[in-house]
Biopython code that builds the backbone (N, CA, C, O; Angstrom):
import numpy as np
from Bio.PDB.StructureBuilder import StructureBuilder

atoms = [
    (1, "MET", "N", (137.135, 150.310, 99.632)),
    (1, "MET", "CA", (137.502, 150.716, 100.968)),
    (1, "MET", "C", (138.719, 151.619, 100.847)),
    (1, "MET", "O", (139.663, 151.327, 100.112)),
    (2, "GLY", "N", (138.677, 152.687, 101.562)),
    (2, "GLY", "CA", (139.761, 153.647, 101.495)),
    (2, "GLY", "C", (140.940, 153.258, 102.356)),
    (2, "GLY", "O", (140.965, 152.198, 102.982)),
    (3, "LEU", "N", (141.906, 154.140, 102.368)),
    (3, "LEU", "CA", (143.125, 153.912, 103.129)),
    (3, "LEU", "C", (142.831, 153.758, 104.618)),
    (3, "LEU", "O", (143.412, 152.901, 105.284)),
    (4, "LEU", "N", (141.929, 154.588, 105.139)),
    (4, "LEU", "CA", (141.582, 154.506, 106.558)),
    (4, "LEU", "C", (140.949, 153.151, 106.880)),
    (4, "LEU", "O", (141.264, 152.539, 107.901)),
    (5, "GLY", "N", (140.068, 152.693, 106.016)),
    (5, "GLY", "CA", (139.437, 151.383, 106.226)),
    (5, "GLY", "C", (140.457, 150.259, 106.196)),
    (5, "GLY", "O", (140.392, 149.331, 107.002)),
    (6, "GLU", "N", (141.390, 150.342, 105.276)),
    (6, "GLU", "CA", (142.454, 149.331, 105.202)),
    (6, "GLU", "C", (143.298, 149.336, 106.470)),
    (6, "GLU", "O", (143.658, 148.275, 106.980)),
    (7, "LEU", "N", (143.611, 150.505, 106.975)),
    (7, "LEU", "CA", (144.402, 150.595, 108.201)),
    (7, "LEU", "C", (143.646, 150.014, 109.392)),
    (7, "LEU", "O", (144.234, 149.347, 110.244)),
    (8, "LEU", "N", (142.349, 150.269, 109.445)),
    (8, "LEU", "CA", (141.546, 149.722, 110.535)),
    (8, "LEU", "C", (141.432, 148.198, 110.451)),
    (8, "LEU", "O", (141.330, 147.525, 111.476)),
    (9, "MET", "N", (141.450, 147.661, 109.242)),
    (9, "MET", "CA", (141.322, 146.218, 109.051)),
    (9, "MET", "C", (142.664, 145.488, 109.162)),
    (9, "MET", "O", (142.695, 144.259, 109.226)),
    (10, "LEU", "N", (143.757, 146.227, 109.186)),
    (10, "LEU", "CA", (145.092, 145.622, 109.219)),
    (10, "LEU", "C", (145.281, 144.614, 110.354)),
    (10, "LEU", "O", (145.882, 143.566, 110.116)),
    (11, "PRO", "N", (144.802, 144.871, 111.576)),
    (11, "PRO", "CA", (144.980, 143.866, 112.643)),
    (11, "PRO", "C", (144.275, 142.539, 112.339)),
    (11, "PRO", "O", (144.629, 141.509, 112.912)),
    (12, "LEU", "N", (143.292, 142.553, 111.453)),
    (12, "LEU", "CA", (142.566, 141.324, 111.109)),
    (12, "LEU", "C", (143.217, 140.559, 109.955)),
    (12, "LEU", "O", (142.759, 139.470, 109.608)),
    (13, "ALA", "N", (144.262, 141.102, 109.366)),
    (13, "ALA", "CA", (144.897, 140.475, 108.213)),
    (13, "ALA", "C", (145.336, 139.031, 108.486)),
    (13, "ALA", "O", (145.087, 138.166, 107.646)),
    (14, "PRO", "N", (145.973, 138.736, 109.614)),
    (14, "PRO", "CA", (146.360, 137.330, 109.853)),
    (14, "PRO", "C", (145.153, 136.396, 109.902)),
    (14, "PRO", "O", (145.217, 135.278, 109.391)),
    (15, "ALA", "N", (144.069, 136.838, 110.502)),
    (15, "ALA", "CA", (142.875, 135.996, 110.573)),
    (15, "ALA", "C", (142.273, 135.799, 109.182)),
    (15, "ALA", "O", (141.863, 134.694, 108.827)),
    (16, "ARG", "N", (142.222, 136.870, 108.404)),
    (16, "ARG", "CA", (141.689, 136.754, 107.044)),
    (16, "ARG", "C", (142.575, 135.840, 106.199)),
    (16, "ARG", "O", (142.072, 135.057, 105.393)),
    (17, "GLY", "N", (143.874, 135.937, 106.381)),
    (17, "GLY", "CA", (144.799, 135.071, 105.641)),
    (17, "GLY", "C", (144.632, 133.617, 106.042)),
    (17, "GLY", "O", (144.645, 132.722, 105.198)),
    (18, "SER", "N", (144.474, 133.391, 107.337)),
    (18, "SER", "CA", (144.275, 132.020, 107.818)),
    (18, "SER", "C", (142.971, 131.440, 107.290)),
    (18, "SER", "O", (142.910, 130.268, 106.920)),
    (19, "LEU", "N", (141.937, 132.257, 107.256)),
    (19, "LEU", "CA", (140.654, 131.808, 106.734)),
    (19, "LEU", "C", (140.769, 131.448, 105.253)),
    (19, "LEU", "O", (140.191, 130.456, 104.810)),
    (20, "TRP", "N", (141.509, 132.245, 104.491)),
    (20, "TRP", "CA", (141.710, 131.959, 103.066)),
    (20, "TRP", "C", (142.431, 130.622, 102.895)),
    (20, "TRP", "O", (142.040, 129.804, 102.062)),
    (21, "VAL", "N", (143.483, 130.402, 103.685)),
    (21, "VAL", "CA", (144.234, 129.142, 103.602)),
    (21, "VAL", "C", (143.327, 127.969, 103.950)),
    (21, "VAL", "O", (143.359, 126.941, 103.273)),
    (22, "LEU", "N", (142.528, 128.108, 104.988)),
    (22, "LEU", "CA", (141.609, 127.051, 105.389)),
    (22, "LEU", "C", (140.626, 126.731, 104.267)),
    (22, "LEU", "O", (140.352, 125.560, 104.003)),
    (23, "ARG", "N", (140.095, 127.752, 103.609)),
    (23, "ARG", "CA", (139.178, 127.520, 102.478)),
    (23, "ARG", "C", (139.868, 126.762, 101.352)),
    (23, "ARG", "O", (139.272, 125.877, 100.737)),
    (24, "GLN", "N", (141.127, 127.109, 101.080)),
    (24, "GLN", "CA", (141.865, 126.431, 100.022)),
    (24, "GLN", "C", (142.074, 124.960, 100.350)),
    (24, "GLN", "O", (141.946, 124.097, 99.481)),
    (25, "VAL", "N", (142.395, 124.681, 101.605)),
    (25, "VAL", "CA", (142.617, 123.293, 102.038)),
    (25, "VAL", "C", (141.322, 122.491, 101.926)),
    (25, "VAL", "O", (141.328, 121.362, 101.435)),
    (26, "VAL", "N", (140.223, 123.070, 102.377)),
    (26, "VAL", "CA", (138.928, 122.383, 102.301)),
    (26, "VAL", "C", (138.539, 122.135, 100.844)),
    (26, "VAL", "O", (138.073, 121.047, 100.506)),
    (27, "ASP", "N", (138.724, 123.128, 99.988)),
    (27, "ASP", "CA", (138.397, 122.961, 98.565)),
    (27, "ASP", "C", (139.213, 121.829, 97.935)),
    (27, "ASP", "O", (138.677, 121.027, 97.170)),
    (28, "GLU", "N", (140.491, 121.765, 98.253)),
    (28, "GLU", "CA", (141.347, 120.713, 97.692)),
    (28, "GLU", "C", (140.964, 119.343, 98.248)),
    (28, "GLU", "O", (140.957, 118.355, 97.513)),
    (29, "ALA", "N", (140.650, 119.279, 99.528)),
    (29, "ALA", "CA", (140.225, 118.004, 100.122)),
    (29, "ALA", "C", (138.940, 117.508, 99.465)),
    (29, "ALA", "O", (138.811, 116.318, 99.175)),
    (30, "GLU", "N", (137.996, 118.404, 99.231)),
    (30, "GLU", "CA", (136.754, 118.008, 98.570)),
    (30, "GLU", "C", (137.017, 117.579, 97.133)),
    (30, "GLU", "O", (136.408, 116.625, 96.650)),
    (31, "ARG", "N", (137.918, 118.274, 96.449)),
    (31, "ARG", "CA", (138.244, 117.897, 95.067)),
    (31, "ARG", "C", (138.817, 116.478, 95.034)),
    (31, "ARG", "O", (138.442, 115.676, 94.178)),
    (32, "GLN", "N", (139.706, 116.175, 95.944)),
    (32, "GLN", "CA", (140.288, 114.835, 95.979)),
    (32, "GLN", "C", (139.269, 113.793, 96.414)),
    (32, "GLN", "O", (139.258, 112.682, 95.884)),
    (33, "TYR", "N", (138.411, 114.137, 97.374)),
    (33, "TYR", "CA", (137.420, 113.202, 97.886)),
    (33, "TYR", "C", (136.429, 112.797, 96.799)),
    (33, "TYR", "O", (136.000, 111.644, 96.752)),
    (34, "TYR", "N", (136.063, 113.731, 95.930)),
    (34, "TYR", "CA", (135.080, 113.463, 94.887)),
    (34, "TYR", "C", (135.711, 113.207, 93.515)),
    (34, "TYR", "O", (134.998, 113.179, 92.512)),
    (35, "ASP", "N", (137.017, 113.022, 93.452)),
    (35, "ASP", "CA", (137.695, 112.753, 92.185)),
    (35, "ASP", "C", (137.290, 111.363, 91.673)),
    (35, "ASP", "O", (137.566, 110.359, 92.330)),
    (36, "PRO", "N", (136.635, 111.300, 90.497)),
    (36, "PRO", "CA", (136.151, 110.005, 89.992)),
    (36, "PRO", "C", (137.248, 108.951, 89.830)),
    (36, "PRO", "O", (137.010, 107.778, 90.115)),
    (37, "SER", "N", (138.432, 109.338, 89.384)),
    (37, "SER", "CA", (139.490, 108.340, 89.206)),
    (37, "SER", "C", (139.950, 107.778, 90.555)),
    (37, "SER", "O", (140.248, 106.589, 90.659)),
    (38, "ALA", "N", (140.007, 108.619, 91.576)),
    (38, "ALA", "CA", (140.388, 108.138, 92.913)),
    (38, "ALA", "C", (139.308, 107.204, 93.460)),
    (38, "ALA", "O", (139.620, 106.195, 94.093)),
    (39, "ILE", "N", (138.056, 107.536, 93.220)),
    (39, "ILE", "CA", (136.959, 106.682, 93.700)),
    (39, "ILE", "C", (137.000, 105.331, 92.996)),
    (39, "ILE", "O", (136.795, 104.296, 93.630)),
    (40, "ARG", "N", (137.261, 105.331, 91.701)),
    (40, "ARG", "CA", (137.354, 104.053, 90.958)),
    (40, "ARG", "C", (138.513, 103.202, 91.462)),
    (40, "ARG", "O", (138.401, 101.978, 91.539)),
    (41, "ARG", "N", (139.624, 103.846, 91.806)),
    (41, "ARG", "CA", (140.755, 103.098, 92.388)),
    (41, "ARG", "C", (140.354, 102.484, 93.726)),
    (41, "ARG", "O", (140.706, 101.343, 94.027)),
    (42, "GLU", "N", (139.613, 103.252, 94.526)),
    (42, "GLU", "CA", (139.152, 102.729, 95.818)),
    (42, "GLU", "C", (138.176, 101.570, 95.624)),
    (42, "GLU", "O", (138.198, 100.609, 96.393)),
    (43, "LEU", "N", (137.322, 101.652, 94.604)),
    (43, "LEU", "CA", (136.408, 100.542, 94.311)),
    (43, "LEU", "C", (137.179, 99.284, 93.922)),
    (43, "LEU", "O", (136.845, 98.183, 94.359)),
    (44, "ALA", "N", (138.212, 99.455, 93.096)),
    (44, "ALA", "CA", (139.028, 98.309, 92.681)),
    (44, "ALA", "C", (139.735, 97.693, 93.888)),
    (44, "ALA", "O", (139.783, 96.471, 94.026)),
    (45, "ARG", "N", (140.278, 98.534, 94.755)),
    (45, "ARG", "CA", (140.959, 98.038, 95.960)),
    (45, "ARG", "C", (139.970, 97.333, 96.886)),
    (45, "ARG", "O", (140.302, 96.328, 97.515)),
    (46, "LEU", "N", (138.764, 97.864, 96.961)),
    (46, "LEU", "CA", (137.727, 97.253, 97.790)),
    (46, "LEU", "C", (137.392, 95.854, 97.281)),
    (46, "LEU", "O", (137.233, 94.920, 98.067)),
    (47, "GLU", "N", (137.287, 95.719, 95.970)),
    (47, "GLU", "CA", (136.993, 94.407, 95.394)),
    (47, "GLU", "C", (138.138, 93.425, 95.654)),
    (47, "GLU", "O", (137.901, 92.247, 95.921)),
    (48, "GLU", "N", (139.375, 93.912, 95.573)),
    (48, "GLU", "CA", (140.529, 93.066, 95.887)),
    (48, "GLU", "C", (140.469, 92.576, 97.334)),
    (48, "GLU", "O", (140.761, 91.415, 97.620)),
    (49, "ARG", "N", (140.085, 93.475, 98.237)),
    (49, "ARG", "CA", (139.985, 93.100, 99.652)),
    (49, "ARG", "C", (138.903, 92.046, 99.873)),
    (49, "ARG", "O", (139.066, 91.151, 100.702)),
    (50, "LEU", "N", (137.804, 92.150, 99.136)),
    (50, "LEU", "CA", (136.739, 91.149, 99.240)),
    (50, "LEU", "C", (137.230, 89.800, 98.723)),
    (50, "LEU", "O", (137.031, 88.775, 99.375)),
    (51, "GLU", "N", (137.863, 89.798, 97.566)),
    (51, "GLU", "CA", (138.337, 88.554, 96.960)),
    (51, "GLU", "C", (139.410, 87.871, 97.802)),
    (51, "GLU", "O", (139.513, 86.644, 97.813)),
    (52, "SER", "N", (140.215, 88.681, 98.513)),
    (52, "SER", "CA", (141.274, 88.094, 99.341)),
    (52, "SER", "C", (140.754, 87.632, 100.700)),
    (52, "SER", "O", (141.488, 87.005, 101.465)),
    (53, "GLY", "N", (139.494, 87.938, 101.003)),
    (53, "GLY", "CA", (138.920, 87.537, 102.280)),
    (53, "GLY", "C", (139.205, 88.510, 103.411)),
    (53, "GLY", "O", (138.882, 88.235, 104.567)),
    (54, "GLU", "N", (139.803, 89.635, 103.086)),
    (54, "GLU", "CA", (140.133, 90.635, 104.099)),
    (54, "GLU", "C", (138.877, 91.270, 104.699)),
    (54, "GLU", "O", (138.862, 91.648, 105.870)),
    (55, "ILE", "N", (137.818, 91.384, 103.878)),
    (55, "ILE", "CA", (136.533, 91.912, 104.351)),
    (55, "ILE", "C", (135.426, 90.957, 103.924)),
    (55, "ILE", "O", (135.596, 90.174, 102.989)),
    (56, "ASP", "N", (134.295, 91.028, 104.612)),
    (56, "ASP", "CA", (133.175, 90.161, 104.241)),
    (56, "ASP", "C", (132.221, 90.905, 103.293)),
    (56, "ASP", "O", (132.408, 92.088, 103.008)),
    (57, "GLU", "N", (131.218, 90.204, 102.823)),
    (57, "GLU", "CA", (130.278, 90.742, 101.834)),
    (57, "GLU", "C", (129.519, 91.964, 102.370)),
    (57, "GLU", "O", (129.312, 92.935, 101.642)),
    (58, "ASP", "N", (129.108, 91.915, 103.634)),
    (58, "ASP", "CA", (128.375, 93.050, 104.216)),
    (58, "ASP", "C", (129.231, 94.317, 104.260)),
    (58, "ASP", "O", (128.776, 95.399, 103.889)),
    (59, "GLU", "N", (130.462, 94.167, 104.713)),
    (59, "GLU", "CA", (131.366, 95.315, 104.775)),
    (59, "GLU", "C", (131.642, 95.849, 103.372)),
    (59, "GLU", "O", (131.700, 97.059, 103.154)),
    (60, "PHE", "N", (131.812, 94.924, 102.423)),
    (60, "PHE", "CA", (132.023, 95.321, 101.034)),
    (60, "PHE", "C", (130.856, 96.153, 100.523)),
    (60, "PHE", "O", (131.058, 97.209, 99.923)),
    (61, "GLU", "N", (129.637, 95.683, 100.758)),
    (61, "GLU", "CA", (128.455, 96.376, 100.249)),
    (61, "GLU", "C", (128.296, 97.759, 100.872)),
    (61, "GLU", "O", (127.924, 98.711, 100.186)),
    (62, "ARG", "N", (128.576, 97.872, 102.167)),
    (62, "ARG", "CA", (128.484, 99.186, 102.819)),
    (62, "ARG", "C", (129.493, 100.160, 102.219)),
    (62, "ARG", "O", (129.155, 101.296, 101.888)),
    (63, "ALA", "N", (130.726, 99.704, 102.085)),
    (63, "ALA", "CA", (131.776, 100.567, 101.547)),
    (63, "ALA", "C", (131.510, 100.892, 100.077)),
    (63, "ALA", "O", (131.739, 102.017, 99.632)),
    (64, "GLU", "N", (131.028, 99.906, 99.332)),
    (64, "GLU", "CA", (130.718, 100.132, 97.920)),
    (64, "GLU", "C", (129.609, 101.177, 97.780)),
    (64, "GLU", "O", (129.685, 102.052, 96.918)),
    (65, "ASP", "N", (128.586, 101.085, 98.622)),
    (65, "ASP", "CA", (127.500, 102.076, 98.586)),
    (65, "ASP", "C", (128.036, 103.487, 98.829)),
    (65, "ASP", "O", (127.658, 104.430, 98.134)),
    (66, "ASP", "N", (128.908, 103.622, 99.809)),
    (66, "ASP", "CA", (129.494, 104.939, 100.097)),
    (66, "ASP", "C", (130.292, 105.463, 98.906)),
    (66, "ASP", "O", (130.177, 106.633, 98.538)),
    (67, "LEU", "N", (131.098, 104.589, 98.308)),
    (67, "LEU", "CA", (131.902, 105.007, 97.162)),
    (67, "LEU", "C", (131.026, 105.356, 95.962)),
    (67, "LEU", "O", (131.307, 106.319, 95.249)),
    (68, "LEU", "N", (129.973, 104.583, 95.737)),
    (68, "LEU", "CA", (129.080, 104.880, 94.618)),
    (68, "LEU", "C", (128.320, 106.186, 94.852)),
    (68, "LEU", "O", (128.044, 106.916, 93.901)),
    (69, "ASP", "N", (127.983, 106.484, 96.093)),
    (69, "ASP", "CA", (127.358, 107.772, 96.410)),
    (69, "ASP", "C", (128.304, 108.922, 96.071)),
    (69, "ASP", "O", (127.894, 109.924, 95.485)),
    (70, "ARG", "N", (129.578, 108.766, 96.446)),
    (70, "ARG", "CA", (130.569, 109.802, 96.124)),
    (70, "ARG", "C", (130.727, 109.950, 94.620)),
    (70, "ARG", "O", (130.823, 111.065, 94.107)),
    (71, "LEU", "N", (130.755, 108.826, 93.916)),
    (71, "LEU", "CA", (130.914, 108.868, 92.463)),
    (71, "LEU", "C", (129.708, 109.535, 91.812)),
    (71, "LEU", "O", (129.854, 110.323, 90.877)),
    (72, "GLN", "N", (128.535, 109.217, 92.305)),
    (72, "GLN", "CA", (127.317, 109.841, 91.774)),
    (72, "GLN", "C", (127.352, 111.344, 92.023)),
    (72, "GLN", "O", (126.985, 112.128, 91.147)),
    (73, "HIS", "N", (127.788, 111.746, 93.203)),
    (73, "HIS", "CA", (127.887, 113.174, 93.529)),
    (73, "HIS", "C", (128.840, 113.877, 92.573)),
    (73, "HIS", "O", (128.569, 114.996, 92.136)),
    (74, "SER", "N", (129.947, 113.233, 92.248)),
    (74, "SER", "CA", (130.971, 113.883, 91.423)),
    (74, "SER", "C", (130.614, 113.904, 89.941)),
    (74, "SER", "O", (131.052, 114.799, 89.217)),
    (75, "THR", "N", (129.832, 112.942, 89.480)),
    (75, "THR", "CA", (129.545, 112.869, 88.048)),
    (75, "THR", "C", (128.097, 113.178, 87.706)),
    (75, "THR", "O", (127.783, 113.499, 86.560)),
    (76, "GLY", "N", (127.218, 113.085, 88.688)),
    (76, "GLY", "CA", (125.802, 113.326, 88.425)),
    (76, "GLY", "C", (125.115, 112.117, 87.820)),
    (76, "GLY", "O", (123.945, 112.200, 87.447)),
    (77, "GLN", "N", (125.815, 110.994, 87.714)),
    (77, "GLN", "CA", (125.234, 109.775, 87.152)),
    (77, "GLN", "C", (124.885, 108.813, 88.278)),
    (77, "GLN", "O", (125.520, 108.816, 89.333)),
    (78, "ASP", "N", (123.864, 107.987, 88.040)),
    (78, "ASP", "CA", (123.475, 106.969, 89.023)),
    (78, "ASP", "C", (124.104, 105.643, 88.615)),
    (78, "ASP", "O", (123.798, 105.106, 87.550)),
    (79, "PHE", "N", (124.987, 105.113, 89.467)),
    (79, "PHE", "CA", (125.711, 103.877, 89.165)),
    (79, "PHE", "C", (125.098, 102.660, 89.842)),
    (79, "PHE", "O", (125.645, 101.561, 89.748)),
    (80, "ARG", "N", (124.002, 102.834, 90.504)),
    (80, "ARG", "CA", (123.360, 101.706, 91.196)),
    (80, "ARG", "C", (122.581, 100.863, 90.207)),
    (80, "ARG", "O", (122.067, 101.355, 89.203)),
    (81, "GLN", "N", (122.509, 99.585, 90.518)),
    (81, "GLN", "CA", (121.821, 98.649, 89.618)),
    (81, "GLN", "C", (120.432, 98.381, 90.106)),
    (81, "GLN", "O", (119.695, 97.617, 89.481)),
]
sb = StructureBuilder()
sb.init_structure("model")
sb.init_model(0)
sb.init_chain("A")
sb.init_seg("    ")
for serial, (resi, resn, name, xyz) in enumerate(atoms, 1):
    if name == "N":
        sb.init_residue(resn, " ", resi, " ")
    sb.init_atom(name, np.array(xyz, "f"), 0.0, 1.0, " ", f" {name:<3s}", serial, name[0])
structure = sb.get_structure()
């Protein structure tokens, strides 16, 4: 794009910059959401909550299924028995 094109696009620069920042935030959130070590920590905490009686077996199984789905997505392995 030439100088004229850049000048015409200049008013859109703040929007393009905001869009770039938004993409970066979403990418980082997804990276953290699918981080295997974070998911394993959440699984361990979930088991602690079950053992302490904070949650019941049904709630544990639902949450465990969600976490195992995330772990499978991040590693490509099937952790279900």
